[in-house]
C-alpha positions as CSV (number, residue, x, y, z in Angstrom):
1,M,90.0,109.1,86.7
2,T,92.2,106.3,86.5
3,K,91.0,103.4,88.0
4,D,94.2,102.5,89.9
5,V,96.3,105.3,92.0
6,I,98.7,105.0,94.1
7,A,100.4,106.9,97.2
8,L,104.4,107.0,97.1
9,T,105.4,108.2,100.7
10,H,108.8,109.1,102.8
11,R,107.5,107.8,105.6
12,M,105.0,104.2,106.3
13,P,101.6,105.2,106.6
14,D,100.4,104.3,109.8
15,P,97.0,103.5,110.6
16,W,96.0,106.6,111.9
17,S,97.2,108.1,108.3
18,L,95.1,104.8,107.0
19,L,92.4,105.6,108.2
20,A,92.0,109.2,107.5
21,G,92.3,108.2,103.8
22,L,89.5,105.8,104.0
23,L,87.4,108.0,105.8
24,S,87.3,110.2,102.5
25,G,84.1,108.3,102.1
26,G,82.7,110.2,105.3
27,P,82.3,109.6,109.0
28,D,79.7,106.8,108.2
29,T,82.3,104.6,106.0
30,L,82.9,101.4,107.6
31,V,85.7,98.7,106.1
32,D,86.4,95.5,105.7
33,T,89.4,93.5,105.1
34,A,90.5,90.9,102.4
35,G,93.6,88.5,101.8
36,E,94.6,87.4,105.2
37,D,93.7,91.2,106.3
38,A,96.3,92.4,103.2
39,V,93.9,94.2,101.5
40,V,91.5,96.7,103.3
41,R,88.2,97.5,101.2
42,L,85.2,100.5,101.7
43,C,82.4,98.7,100.4
44,D,78.7,99.6,99.7
45,G,75.5,98.6,101.4
46,A,75.2,95.1,99.4
47,G,78.7,94.2,100.1
48,R,80.4,95.6,96.9
49,P,83.9,96.7,97.5
50,L,84.5,100.2,96.1
51,V,87.9,100.9,96.7
52,S,90.5,97.7,97.7
53,V,93.4,99.2,99.2
54,E,96.5,96.5,99.7
55,A,99.5,97.4,102.5
56,P,102.0,99.6,101.9
57,L,105.5,98.1,100.1
58,L,108.6,99.5,101.3
59,V,110.4,100.1,98.1
60,Q,114.2,99.9,98.6
61,V,115.1,99.8,94.8
62,E,115.9,103.0,93.1
63,G,114.3,103.6,89.0
64,E,111.3,101.5,89.9
65,A,108.4,104.2,90.2
66,E,110.4,105.5,87.1
67,R,110.1,102.5,85.0
68,L,106.4,101.6,86.1
69,L,104.8,105.3,86.1
70,G,106.9,107.9,84.7
71,A,106.9,109.4,87.9
72,T,109.5,110.7,90.5
73,A,109.4,109.1,93.7
74,P,110.6,109.9,97.3
75,P,114.8,108.9,97.8
76,V,114.7,105.3,98.7
77,P,113.5,103.8,100.9
78,Y,110.0,104.8,99.9
79,W,106.2,103.4,101.0
80,W,104.3,102.2,98.0
81,T,100.7,102.4,99.0
82,E,98.2,101.0,95.8
83,A,94.4,101.4,96.0
84,R,92.0,100.1,93.1
85,A,88.8,101.6,92.7
86,T,85.7,99.4,91.3
87,T,85.5,99.7,87.5
88,G,82.4,102.0,86.2
89,V,81.5,103.4,89.8
90,E,82.1,107.4,89.6
91,D,82.3,108.0,93.3
92,A,84.8,104.8,93.8
93,E,86.7,106.5,91.5
94,R,87.1,109.9,93.3
95,L,87.3,108.4,96.7
96,A,90.4,106.0,95.6
97,G,91.8,109.5,94.4
98,T,90.9,111.5,97.8
99,F,92.5,108.7,99.5
100,A,95.7,108.5,97.9
101,A,95.9,112.5,98.3
102,R,95.1,112.1,101.9
103,L,97.5,109.7,102.2
104,A,100.6,111.8,100.5
105,S,99.7,114.6,102.6
106,L,99.6,112.9,105.9
107,A,102.9,110.7,105.4
108,G,104.6,113.0,103.1
109,G,105.0,112.4,99.4
110,S,102.8,112.3,96.2
111,A,100.2,110.9,94.5
112,W,100.1,109.2,90.9
113,P,98.6,110.2,88.9
114,P,99.2,113.8,89.4
115,E,95.4,114.7,88.8
116,A,94.5,112.2,91.9
117,A,96.4,114.9,94.4
118,G,93.8,117.6,93.0
119,S,91.3,117.0,96.3
120,L,91.4,116.1,99.8
121,A,87.3,116.8,100.2
122,V,85.1,114.4,101.3
123,V,83.3,112.0,99.4
124,S,79.7,111.7,99.4
125,T,79.4,107.4,100.1
126,E,75.7,107.5,101.3
127,G,75.2,103.8,102.0
128,M,78.3,101.9,102.7
129,S,79.2,99.6,105.1
130,V,80.9,96.4,106.1
131,A,80.5,93.5,103.4
132,P,79.3,90.5,104.8
133,A,81.3,87.6,105.5
134,T,80.6,85.6,102.9
135,D,81.5,88.0,100.1
136,T,84.3,86.4,97.5
137,G,84.9,89.3,95.5
138,R,88.5,89.8,94.2
139,P,89.5,93.6,94.0
140,A,91.7,92.6,91.3
141,I,89.1,91.4,89.0
142,D,86.4,93.7,86.8
143,V,84.6,91.5,85.0
144,L,83.5,87.6,85.5
145,T,82.1,85.6,83.5
146,D,82.3,81.8,82.8
147,K,85.2,82.2,80.5
148,V,87.4,84.5,81.2
149,A,88.1,87.3,84.0
150,V,89.0,90.5,82.6
151,V,91.0,93.0,84.2
152,I,90.9,96.4,83.1
153,Q,94.6,98.1,83.4
154,D,94.5,102.2,83.2
155,R,98.1,103.2,83.7
156,P,101.3,103.2,81.9
157,V,102.8,99.5,82.2
158,V,100.8,96.9,82.2
159,A,103.1,95.4,85.4
160,M,102.9,91.9,87.3
161,T,102.1,93.6,90.2
162,A,100.4,91.9,93.6
163,W,97.0,92.8,92.2
164,L,97.6,91.4,88.6
165,S,98.9,88.1,90.3
166,D,96.1,87.6,92.4
167,A,93.8,88.2,88.9
168,F,96.1,85.1,87.8
169,R,95.1,82.7,90.9
170,T,91.7,83.5,90.5
171,A,91.6,82.5,86.8
172,A,93.9,79.5,87.4
173,E,91.6,78.5,90.3
174,A,88.3,78.7,88.5
175,G,90.3,77.5,85.3
176,L,88.9,80.7,83.4
177,G,91.1,82.4,80.6
178,L,92.8,86.0,82.0
179,Q,92.3,89.1,79.5
180,I,93.6,92.4,80.4
181,V,92.3,95.6,78.8
182,S,94.4,98.7,78.8
183,P,94.1,102.1,76.9
184,P,96.6,103.4,74.0
185,G,99.6,104.2,74.6
186,T,99.9,101.4,77.8
187,T,103.2,99.5,77.1
188,L,104.1,95.6,78.7
189,S,106.3,94.9,81.1
190,P,108.6,91.8,80.5
191,A,107.4,90.1,83.8
192,A,103.8,90.7,82.9
193,R,105.0,89.2,79.1
194,D,106.5,86.1,81.0
195,H,103.3,85.4,82.8
196,L,101.1,85.8,79.9
197,G,102.5,82.4,78.3
198,T,102.1,80.8,81.6
199,W,98.1,80.4,81.3
200,P,95.6,81.5,78.3
201,A,95.7,85.1,78.3
202,R,95.3,88.3,76.0
203,W,96.7,91.6,76.7
204,I,94.1,93.7,75.0
205,V,94.5,97.7,73.7
206,R,91.8,99.8,73.1
207,D,91.9,101.5,70.0
208,E,89.9,104.6,68.3
209,R,89.8,103.0,64.9
210,D,89.5,99.2,65.2
211,G,87.8,98.7,68.8
212,Y,90.2,96.5,70.8
213,Y,92.8,94.6,69.5
214,D,95.3,91.8,70.9
215,G,98.7,93.7,71.7
216,L,101.1,91.2,71.0
217,S,99.9,90.2,67.7
218,G,97.8,92.9,66.9
219,A,94.5,90.5,65.4
220,V,91.4,92.8,66.3
221,L,89.4,91.5,68.6
222,R,85.3,92.2,69.6
223,W,83.4,91.1,72.3
224,Q,81.4,87.4,71.6
225,D,80.4,84.8,73.7
226,G,81.3,86.2,77.0
227,M,85.0,87.3,76.0
228,F,87.4,89.4,74.0
229,A,88.1,87.3,70.5
230,P,89.4,87.6,67.1
231,M,87.2,88.8,64.5
232,T,87.3,87.4,61.6
233,A,87.6,88.7,58.0
234,A,84.3,89.5,56.2
235,D,85.5,88.3,52.9
236,A,87.1,84.8,55.0
237,T,87.1,81.3,53.6
238,P,87.5,78.2,54.7
239,D,90.6,78.1,52.6
240,D,91.5,82.0,53.8
241,P,90.1,82.3,57.2
242,R,92.3,85.7,57.7
243,T,92.1,87.8,61.0
244,P,92.5,91.2,60.4
245,V,95.3,93.2,62.2
246,A,94.9,96.4,63.6
247,A,96.2,99.8,62.0
248,S,98.4,101.0,65.1
249,F,99.9,97.4,65.4
250,Q,101.4,97.8,62.4
251,E,102.4,101.2,62.8
252,T,106.0,101.3,63.7
253,A,108.9,103.5,63.5
254,P,112.4,101.8,63.3
255,T,114.9,103.4,65.9
256,G,118.2,101.5,66.2
257,E,117.6,100.4,69.8
258,R,118.7,96.5,70.2
259,Q,117.8,94.2,73.3
260,L,120.0,91.0,74.4
261,A,118.1,88.2,75.4
262,V,119.4,85.1,77.5
263,T,117.4,82.4,78.4
264,F,119.1,79.4,80.7
265,R,118.2,76.6,82.6
266,T,120.6,75.0,85.5
267,V,119.5,72.0,87.9
268,H,121.6,72.0,91.0
269,P,122.1,69.2,93.5
270,A,119.6,70.1,96.6
271,D,122.2,70.4,99.3
272,D,123.0,73.1,101.8
273,R,125.3,74.8,100.0
274,L,123.0,75.7,97.7
275,V,122.3,79.7,96.7
276,I,119.7,80.5,94.4
277,G,120.7,83.2,92.2
278,D,124.5,83.3,91.8
279,A,124.0,82.0,88.3
280,L,121.7,85.2,87.0
281,E,124.0,87.4,89.3
282,S,127.2,86.2,87.2
283,V,125.8,86.5,84.3
284,W,124.5,90.1,85.3
285,R,128.1,91.3,86.1
286,E,129.8,89.4,83.2
287,L,127.7,91.4,81.1
288,T,127.2,95.1,83.0
289,G,130.0,95.1,85.2
290,E,127.6,95.3,88.1
291,P,125.8,93.0,90.2
292,P,121.3,93.6,90.3
293,A,119.8,96.2,91.7
294,G,117.0,94.8,93.2
295,W,114.0,91.9,93.0
296,G,110.7,90.4,94.6
297,T,107.6,88.5,93.8
298,A,106.0,91.2,92.1
299,E,106.7,94.6,91.1
300,P,107.9,96.6,91.3
301,A,110.8,95.1,92.6
302,N,111.5,96.3,96.3
303,L,114.1,94.9,97.8
304,P,117.9,95.1,97.1
305,W,119.7,91.9,95.3
306,S,120.5,89.2,97.8
307,P,120.7,85.7,96.5
308,R,120.5,84.5,100.2
309,Q,117.2,85.9,100.7
310,V,115.6,84.6,97.7
311,T,117.4,81.1,98.6
312,D,115.6,81.5,101.9
313,L,112.4,82.5,100.6
314,A,112.7,79.7,97.4
315,F,113.7,77.1,100.3
316,G,110.5,77.9,102.2
317,R,108.3,77.6,100.0
318,T,109.3,73.8,98.7
319,P,108.1,72.0,96.9
320,E,105.9,74.7,95.7
321,P,107.7,76.7,92.4
322,T,109.0,80.4,93.4
323,W,108.6,82.9,90.7
324,L,110.7,86.5,91.0
325,V,111.3,89.7,89.3
326,V,115.0,90.7,88.9
327,V,115.6,94.5,87.9
328,G,118.9,96.7,86.7
329,S,120.2,99.9,87.9
330,R,119.1,103.0,85.6
331,A,122.4,102.7,83.7
332,R,122.0,99.9,82.1
333,P,118.0,98.9,81.8
334,G,117.9,94.9,82.6
335,L,115.1,92.5,84.1
336,A,114.9,89.2,84.6
337,T,112.4,86.6,85.2
338,V,113.4,83.5,87.5
339,R,111.3,80.3,87.9
340,V,112.7,77.7,90.8
341,S,111.4,74.7,91.3
342,R,111.9,71.2,93.1
343,T,112.1,68.4,90.7
344,K,113.6,64.9,90.7
345,A,116.5,66.0,89.0
346,G,117.6,68.5,91.6
347,V,116.5,72.3,92.2
348,E,115.9,73.8,88.8
349,E,116.5,77.9,87.7
350,H,114.4,79.1,84.5
351,V,115.8,82.5,84.1
352,T,115.0,84.6,81.1
353,L,116.7,87.9,80.9
354,M,117.2,90.7,79.0
355,F,119.3,94.4,78.4
356,G,118.5,97.0,76.7
357,Y,121.1,99.4,74.3
358,E,120.8,102.1,72.2
359,A,121.4,102.7,68.9
360,D,125.0,103.9,69.1
361,E,125.3,101.0,72.2
362,E,126.8,98.1,71.2
363,P,126.1,94.6,73.1
364,P,128.5,92.7,74.8
365,V,128.5,89.9,71.9
366,R,132.2,88.8,73.0
367,S,131.8,88.4,76.1
368,L,129.2,85.9,75.5
369,P,131.3,82.8,75.1
370,G,133.1,83.7,78.5
371,T,129.9,84.2,80.0
372,A,128.7,80.8,79.1
373,E,132.0,79.1,80.2
374,L,131.3,80.4,83.7
375,L,127.7,79.0,83.5
376,A,128.7,75.2,82.4
377,T,131.7,75.1,85.8
378,R,130.4,76.6,88.2
379,H,126.8,76.5,88.2
380,H,125.5,73.3,86.7
381,L,124.0,74.7,83.2
382,Q,121.7,72.3,81.4
383,S,121.3,74.7,78.2
384,M,121.3,78.2,77.5
385,L,119.9,80.3,74.3
386,I,121.1,83.9,73.4
387,Q,119.7,85.8,71.0
388,L,119.9,89.7,69.6
389,R,116.4,91.8,68.7
390,K,114.9,95.0,67.5
391,A,113.4,96.5,70.4
392,R,113.2,99.0,72.9
393,R,116.2,99.8,75.5
394,D,113.8,100.2,78.3
395,L,112.6,96.8,77.8
396,A,108.8,97.9,78.1
397,V,106.5,96.0,75.3
398,P,104.5,98.3,72.8
399,P,101.0,97.7,71.6
400,R,103.3,97.6,67.9
401,F,104.8,95.3,66.1
402,E,108.5,93.9,66.6
403,G,110.3,91.5,65.0
404,P,111.3,88.3,66.9
405,G,115.1,88.1,68.0
406,V,117.8,86.1,65.9
407,P,119.6,83.6,67.8
408,V,123.5,84.7,68.6
409,A,124.3,81.4,70.0
410,F,123.1,78.3,71.4
411,V,125.0,76.3,74.5
412,L,125.4,73.0,75.5
413,G,125.8,72.1,79.3
414,A,128.8,69.1,80.1
415,E,126.2,66.6,81.2
416,E,123.5,67.0,78.4
417,V,126.8,66.5,75.9
418,R,127.9,63.3,77.9
419,R,124.6,62.2,77.2
420,L,124.4,62.3,73.9
421,P,125.4,59.1,71.7
422,D,129.0,58.9,69.8
423,D,130.2,62.5,68.4
424,R,126.7,64.2,67.5
425,A,127.3,67.0,69.8
426,F,130.3,67.6,68.0
427,R,129.9,67.1,64.4
428,T,127.0,69.1,63.3
429,P,125.4,70.7,60.1
430,L,126.5,74.0,61.4
431,S,129.2,75.6,59.2
432,A,131.6,76.7,62.2
433,E,132.4,74.4,64.8
434,P,131.3,74.5,68.4
435,V,133.6,75.8,70.9
436,R,134.2,74.0,73.8
437,L,134.1,75.4,77.2
438,G,136.0,74.1,80.4
439,P,137.8,71.0,81.1
440,K,138.6,69.3,77.9
441,S,137.2,65.7,79.5
442,R,134.1,66.9,80.1
443,P,133.0,69.9,77.8
444,A,130.4,71.9,77.7
445,L,129.6,73.2,74.0
446,Y,129.0,76.5,72.6
447,Y,127.4,76.4,68.9
448,P,127.9,80.3,67.0
449,L,124.9,81.3,65.0
450,P,124.8,83.9,62.6
451,G,123.1,86.4,65.1
452,D,122.4,89.3,62.9
453,P,118.7,91.0,63.8
454,S,118.6,91.7,60.0
455,D,118.5,88.3,59.4
456,L,115.8,85.7,60.0
457,S,118.0,82.8,58.9
458,G,119.5,82.0,61.8
459,W,116.4,80.5,63.1
460,R,116.8,77.8,60.1
461,D,120.1,76.7,61.4
462,F,119.0,77.0,65.2
463,E,116.3,74.2,63.9
464,Q,118.9,72.3,62.0
465,L,120.9,71.9,65.2
466,M,117.7,70.8,67.2
467,Q,117.1,68.4,65.0
468,H,120.3,67.4,64.7
469,L,120.8,66.7,68.6
470,K,117.7,64.9,68.8
471,G,118.4,62.9,66.2
472,T,115.0,63.6,64.3
């Protein structure tokens, strides 16, 4: 049985329903709490957590259960309750499944995975007790060494859940790397991929032929010296230190699907008129004709889209930064990650946004100059990079090779243009002239690039442009 089980219910699991689910371990079972009482745990006699249950989450955004679990959820709003079993303990996995099944039965709904709902029987849990107060175990961590924290994610999509967010924090506080291990067939959420770049971390995929490999690079890995590390080829030499690439990673089949990726940074004056998320909503509306559907500080995104609520959250966390995920409707797959931080320059928003398209759908490339102008004139745009890539419409990252995106355009905000000496921003080595956006006296500049996903030469043009703008 999977290590994670989830109950999707019509009604909020009340304390009695939760207690009935927890008593799946028998009437002698006692519980402990952790994470400022946000996590309830069943523990063995030594204080080791067997099953950890997170507080129920009210999901008000359609499509999240389908996107992350491949499951059909009750109509929104519904309650999402996660339980995580301790790895390698058979009774713990059975207990987690029985807990979710009982919860779904009492609160109305279903349990994921489907086989978790197969039994409502009491699981033998002889020796369970309350964990001692000194216990510091984290339910998100499966293996801990002096080098890395390892998390096993046995679910269809490795998402940036509250569990995984806790694992990132634990690793960062301890100065450890984070390694996420998943079975074949699992994909990675763009939000989780976004986090992998902020800390030494790997996404590791189990494989029948090669054992383990890096899901983003394909490098074959093995467990050595307390962590998963690349396996050097048997015939490697100092002049050719090759790392084998997993065969599964190289098995690709073109589908014609594409993604449009937009990365931009804005810098706003820190005043009472600022609304965080307005810039993102403007781009979303320009490119899809509708606003985002929902947002959250983890996946699933559980709250209906509201820039005002996003602003209140970010201001409440100042001076600490805020990270959040934003999702679109089912009709147009879209996902963005947003980092908000307070700096000397003001309030900075760094947004990475992507939309998915079928082979017969045309990405809205013609709308891009107008979108850039809207950001430049109304939202204090600093810079913007737009790319097209051959990749899945559903935006999930597979553990297989996907070619890099190619640049469609680069945009420089009006203030950045003004800071460059002479007419450097206007006269570039590119064949195409930059397009002026906004007021003639203080324009932003839109630099068009080839943008052909089959031709990587656009990166050469982009590099020449960057060197020119930097004066190198």
